[in-house]
N, C-alpha and C positions, 0 to 999 in steps of 0.2 A: 768543507775541506777546500774547495776551489775558491770560495769567497775569501777564506782566510789567506790563501795564497796571494790573491790580488790586493788584499788589504796590505800585505807585507810588501808588495811590489809598488803600489801606486798611492799608499796612504789614503787620504780622504778622497782621492780621485778614483777609488775602486768602483764607485757607483757608475762611472762613465763606461767602464768595461762591461758591467752588468747590463746596462741599457743597450750597448752596442751588441753584446752577445744575444740578447733577446731579439734584437732586429735580425741578426744572422739566423737564429733559430726559426723565426717566422718566415724568412725567405726560403730557407732550406725545406721547411715543411710545405710551403706553397709549391716549390719546384718539384719535389718528389710526389706531391699530391697531383699536380698536373700530369707528370710523367706516368703515374699509376693509372690515371684516367685514360691516357692514350693506350697504354699496354692492355688494359681491361677491355677497352672498346675494340681493339684489334683482335682480342681472343674471342669475344662474345657478340660483338655487334651492338652492345648496349651503349647508351649515351656516355660520354666521358665522365660526366659528374657522378655516375653510379660507381665507377672504379675509385674515384677520388674519395667518395664518402665511405666505401667499404674499407679502404686502407685506413682512414681516420678512425673508424669504428674499431678496427683491430688494434690500433695504437692506444685507444682509450681503454680497451679491456686489459691490455698488458699493463698499463699505468696503474690500474687498480691493485695488481698483485705485488708490485714493488720490486726491490732490487734483486732478490735471490733468483726469482724466475726470469727476470730480464737478462741477468748475466748468463744464465744457462742457455737461454734461447739465442743470444748474440754469439756465444761460443759455438754452439752446435750449427747455427746457420752459416757461420763462417766456413766450416768444412763443406757444407752443401754448396755454397757459392763457388768455392775453389774447384770442387769437382765439376760443376756445370761449366765454368770458364775453360778449364783444361779440355773437357769433352768438346766444347764449341770450337776451340782452337784447333784441335786435332782434325776434326771433321772439315772445318773450313779450309785449313791448309791442304787437305787431301782434294777437296773439290774445287777450290778457288786459288790454289797456290800459284798458278801461272799468272792470274790477274794481279796478285799481290806483287810478284816479281816485276811484272810489266810496269805497274804504277811506280814501284821503287826505282826503276831504271829511268823513268821519265825525267827530263831536265825541266823541272817546274820552277818558274821564277817566283819565288816567295820572299817578300820582304819581312824579316823578323819584326814582330810586334811585341817588344819587351814590355811595354806598358800594359798591354792586355794580359800578357803572361803573368805579370806581377799582381794584377788585380784578381786573376783567376786563382793564383796560388794563395794570395792573402785571404780571400774569402773562404777557401777550403781549409787553411790552417786554423781559421777561427772555429771550425767545427771540432777540432781535436778535444776541447774540454768536455764534449758531450759524453765521452767514454771514460773520463778520468775518475768516475766513481769507482771504477774497478781497481784502482791503484791501492785500495785498502788492503788487497791480498799481497802486496809487495812489502816484504819485511826486511830485505837486506839491499845494500847498495849495489851488489853484483846483480841481483834480480832486476833492479831498476835500470842498470846500464844495458843489460841484455834486452829488456823490453823496449827501451829506446831505440837500440840499434836494429831490432828486427821489425818494429812497427812500420817504418817507412817502406822497406822492401816488400813486406807482406801486403801492404795496401797498394803498392804500385804494380806488382807483377800481373794481377788480373787486368788492370788498365792497359799495360804494355801489350799483353797478348791480344786484347781486344783491338787495340790500335793497329796492330800488324795486320790482322785479318780484315779490318775495315778498309784497308788500303784497296782491297779488291772492288770496292764500291765508290771510289773516288772518280770524278768530282760530284756525281749526282747526289751523293749522301749529305753534302754540305747544307742543303736546304731542308732536311728532314727534322721533324720534332724529336723523334727517338730513332737514331741511326740503327739501333739494334734491330728494329723491325725490318728495315731494308736488307740488312745482312741475312737475317733468317729466311726471308722471302727468296733470296738469291740461292740459298742452299737447297730449297725444294725438299725439305725433310720435315713434314708436319709434326711428327712425334717430338722431335728435338725442339722445334719451334714452340710447341705447347709447353713442354716441360721447362724450357729455359725462361719463357715468359712468366710461368708460375713462380720460378725461383726468383726472378727479378722483382716481381710483385711482392714477394715475401721479404726481399731485401729492402724494398722501400718501407715496409712496415718496421723492419729492424732498425733502419736508419732513423726513422721518425720517432720510435720509442726512446732511442738513445738521446735525441734532442729534447724530447718532452721530459724524460726522467732526469736529465741533468738540471733542468729548471726546477723541477719538483725537489731535487735534493738541495738546491740552493735555498729554497723557501723552507725546507725542513731544517736546514742548518740554522737559519735565522730564528725559527721557532724554538729550536733546542736552546739557543742562547738565552731565550726568555723563559726557559723552564717548561716549554710545551713540546708538542710534536705534531706533525702533519698527518691527519687521519686519511684513511683510504678515500673517503668521500671528498675531502679537500684535494687530494691528488687527482682524482678523476675530474673534479670541477676545474682545476687549473688546466689540465689537458684539454678539456672541452673547449675552454676559452681560446686556447692557442689553435686548436684544430678548426674551430668555426671560422676564425679570422683567416686561417690558411686556406680553407675551402673557398672562401669568398675571393681571395687573391688568385687562386689557381683557376677558378671559374671565370673571373672577370678579366684577367690580364692575359693568361695563356702562357705556355711553357717557354717559348722562344723569347717573348718579351720579358718574362720574369728573369731569365738569365741575362739578356742583353741589358736590361735597365737595373737589375738588382745589384750588379757589381759597380764599383765606382767609388763614390765618397765613402761608403760604408767600409770598403776594403781598406782605405788609408786610415780610417779611425781604428780599425782592428790592428793594423801594423803599428800604429802609434801607441795604443794602450795595451797591447798584448805582446807582439813579437819583439819590439824594441826594448821594452822594460825587462823582458826575460833575458835578452842578450846583454844587457848592461847591468841593471840593478840586481837581477837574479844571479848573474855570474859573479858579481862582486860579493853578494851574500854568501855564495858557496865558498868562495876563496877565504873570506873572513871566518866562516864556520870551520873550515879545515885548519885554519891557523890557530884556532882556540885550543887550550890544553886538553879539554875533554874529548877532542876528536883524535888525539894521538893514538896511534896503534890501530885505527880503523882501516 
């Protein structure tokens, strides 16, 4: 489905998007793999690599069972994640609200770095196709418009809540690999800290399986065009290759360096072969489609 979309947008250049998306997926898996290692090590005292490997094993198991189970888990875990973030926000504001206000009132001289912001936004936008396998459930234009309008706020609200309470730990939090750990330590609530870390660890698995499954679905689509199908073993094999390479990147590069060095040229490739075509060629195609006689009355 997604491959067909970019064939329509880019023509023969669709393969450029596929390779750039694969690079984004590898980077994303490496980043969340490294972060999972840090979270797991903080919870258990085990080496970081143990947490990274456990996360990758969880992703591989889910990849075996395919779309139906993955969609259910992603939907269910989203409610769990929202509940955890709201709980964290309420407790953090109660315990650290004064520090948040104090930081917000400080006259900090910060020079806007629009280039870094563009790079960060671009690399995150590239991850959107990871969940587009779910659009098969959308049957009407109204459903599509509502999904598009709500997706952004739903994704941004937890991040905004977290940003607000994280102000209580500024500026010492800037050098931390996983700022969440610093915030949870400041709250001195062991039960909340443990539960939230488990939820975040599960969210890393959720994010990773979305990336892996989106690539598997691309391969499955190509095989269906040739009259075949992607078996469960082939899905797991594809996931294993992606995860092994990601484990290596996570272990050898580290979380901060992955984020710092991973953005850059790749972001501009994504903006050029994904965002720009959607806003130009894609928009023109929609306009032309709406002007066609068969679209009248829709």
